[in-house]
N, C-alpha and C positions, 0 to 999 in steps of 0.2 A: 504494499500500499504506499502510496505517496500523495501528498497534498497537491491540489490543483495549483497551477502557476500563479493564479490571481491570489489564492490564499497566502502562498508564499510571499508574494510582493507585499500583501497587506501586513503581514507579520513582520517582515523586514522594516517597512515604512514605520510601523508602530515603534519597534524598538529604536530606529535612528531617531524618531522624532522624540522619543521619551529620553533618549541620552542628551539630546540637545535641550531639552525642558529641564532636565537635572542641573546642567551647567548654567541655565539662564533663570532658574527659579529667583522670584523675588526674595530678598532677604539671605540669599547665600552669601556667606562670607568664609571664603576658603572652602573647607569641606564640612562646614557646618551651616544650617539653615537656622536663622535667627527669626522667631515669630513673636510678633509684639502686638500690642493693641492697634497699632496702627493698620495692621494687616488682616487682623482676625478678632473675632469675639471669643472664639474658644477653640480648643484642640482636642481631638479623640486620639488617645494612645492606645495601641495594642500590642500583644506579644506575637511570640512565635506561631505561624500557621502551619507550616510543613505540609502544604497540599489540602488542608482541611476546607473543603468547599463549602460546607453547611457553614461554618463559622465565618468565612469569607462573605457569603450571602448575608448573614446576620449583621456583620460589620458594616456592609454597604447600607442595609437598610436603616440601622441605627445612625450611622453618619450622616444620611440624607443630604448629601452634598448638593444636591440639585435645588432643595428648597431651604437649605441654610448657607446662604453664600458667603458668609464669614466664618464658617467653620473650617479647620484644617484636619487632616488626617494622618496619621504616622502608622506605617506597616512595616513589618520585618520578618525575615527568616520564611520563606515561601519554599525553597528548593528542599525535596527529598521527603516523601511521605505522601499519604492520601491515596486515591485511586491508582490503580495499575490498569495496564491495557490487557484486555481479555486474550490476546493472541499470543503476546510474547512476556507478558508480566512486568513490561517496562513501567517506570514511575512516569505518572501524568502530571507531576506538579509543575512541570515546565509551561502547561497550558494556563495554569494560575498565575504564573509569572507574566505570561503574555497579556493576560487580563489587567494585571497590575500596571504594566507598561502602557496599555491603553487608557487606563485611568489617569496616569500621570499626564498623558498628551491631552486628555479632556480637561482636567483640572492642574494646569501645570504649576501653579503657584500655591496650590492646596493640598496636594497628595505627595506625601514624602516617603520614599522607600529606603530603609536604612540598610547599609551593607552588614550583613551577618556572616557568621563562620561557615555556614553551609553554601552561602552564595560566593564567598572567598574561595571556598573549596573548589567549586565550579570554574571560578575564574583562573584557577592556578594549577587545575588538575591535582589538587591535594586529595589523597584517598581518604574516604570515611567509611569505616565498616560498622554495621549494626546489625544485630541479631543473626551474625554469620553471613551478612549480605553486603557487596561492596554498593554503596548508594550512589556513587558517581556512574558506575556502569549501568545499573538500573535505570538512571535519569537519561543517559545516552540511548539505551535501547527504547526508552519511550519516545524520545524526539526521532529516533531513527523509524519507528513504527508510523510515525506521523508524516514526516518529512521526506524519507527515503534519500534519494540523491541529493537532495536540497539541505540536509541536516547540518553540514558544516557551515554553509552560507548562513542559515538561520542562527546556529549557535555563535557564529562571529558576531552578528548583530546584538544577540542576547548579552554577549561578554561586553560589548561596548556600553550596553546599558548598566550593567554591573559595576563596571569600572568607573562610571561617572556618578554612582549613588553616593549621597552624603554619608559621612561617617556618624553624624549626630544632628539632633535638633536642640537648640536653645531656646527656652520659653521664659519671656519675661515673668518675674515672680520667683526666680531662683531656681528653676527646674531645668535639668540637663539629661537629655534622653540619647542614649546610645546602646548598642547591642550587648555589650558587657564592659568590663573593666579589666585591665591587666593584673596579673598576679604578682604580689610582692613589690609593689611600687613604694611601699614604706620603707624598703631596704634597698632599693635601687633606682638609678634615674630613669624617667619616662619622658620621651620627646613630644610633648604637647603640641609642638609646631606641626604634627601631622593633621591637626584640625585646622590650621590656619594658612598654609602654603601649598601651592601646586605640587602634587605628588609624582615622584618618578615612577613610570610603570613598573619598574623593577622591584620597587617597595613592597608590591603586592606579593611577590613571590618570596621575599625573604621572611626568615622568622624574626621579623622586627616589631615594631611597636604596633602596627596595624594588626598583625597576626595576633600578638598577644592581648590587644584590646578586644577582638572579638571572640577569642577563645577562652579568655580568662574565667576562672570560677573560684576567686579567692573573695569570700564574704566576710573575712574578718573585719571587724569595726575599724581597726587601725588602718588597713588597706583602703578601705571605702573612703574613710575621713581624708586621706592624703589625696586620692583622686577628685573628691569633692572640691577640696581646697585648690587644688591645681585647676580645676574648671570652673572656679569662682561659683559654685552651685551650693545650694541648700538641700535639694533633694535629687537624687539620681534614680531614673526610672530605666529599667532594662527588660530585655527577654532572655533568651539562651538558657536559662534554667528550668527544666520540667517542673510544673507545680501541681500536685494533685489536686489542689484546691483553687487552681487558676491564678493564683497569686501567692507571693511571699513577701516576707518583711525580715531579711535575714540580720539587719543591724540598724542602727539609728540613722542611716543615710540612704540606703537603698529600698526601692520598691520593684519587685519583680512581677512582669505579667506574663501570662502564657494563654495562648489561643489555640492550641492544638488537641484539647480534649473536650469532653462534655461538660466540664465546670469552667470553661474558658471566661476570662475577664478582660474588662476594658476600663478605662477611666476618661471621663471629659473634663478638661479644667478650663474654666473662663480665664481671660488673660488680663482681668482689671484689678489684680490683687496679687500679693506675696503668698506662697505656699509653705506649709510645713509638712513634714512626712505624715503626721498623724491626721492632717486634714486631707492629704491626697488619698490615704487608705480609706478614710471615711466616704470618698466619693466613688470608690471601685464599685462596679456593677457586673453582674453576669450577662453574658450575651444569651439572649432568649428572644 
């Protein structure tokens, strides 16, 4: 099976336009999107999706971007998981990534897709194994089943979109949103300039601070406090960590959201005030 040329062209255009929109997003400062009351009334923050189509549909409905023109939406971690192709078992999460690229084109200044570790793994061919399966291979198999001979062409456009995705969103009110934080930065240097300067494409392939930021799972209060101070933030909001209850509060600085299970959670934050961690947690809702 191979997609029709018109569908291939449509997907290529969506990815190219979404990559351009990433770079031209209003409020983009380096690799951070700054969202302020000038550009938004509120912002909806979500966690890892991993191909979960039901939860993505609920997010779209709750976000209601068409009827709430001053709402922004942050999405993350789509690759790897969810439905598989009935013929070869290939992962179909790439189709959800394509939909998010189209959302970015439709709402270029209001939809923000953060770089996560599974997207970085696709960008750099970094192997991820889970349940004795190679997730990267299953992802390729899913694309191959849909796009056939056009797979590498579509994949190249997809990687362009991922490469231009922001690393973080900064919200007025002292909230900093990124996929995770590096381990052990209370004991070693961290190059925070990755958020503010143009990135060398080779940096994505190195086990440097981009890699450590999206892969880190160090939730010690000391580590989180140092990162919060570096980012000049009062509250850190992330994905990356599976949360059986849909969210977690591992220390006084971090809030973790998870959107890839049946207890998925999100939070909507108005931008007209400062936030504390406790106040953010009080506003967390379940997708339903």
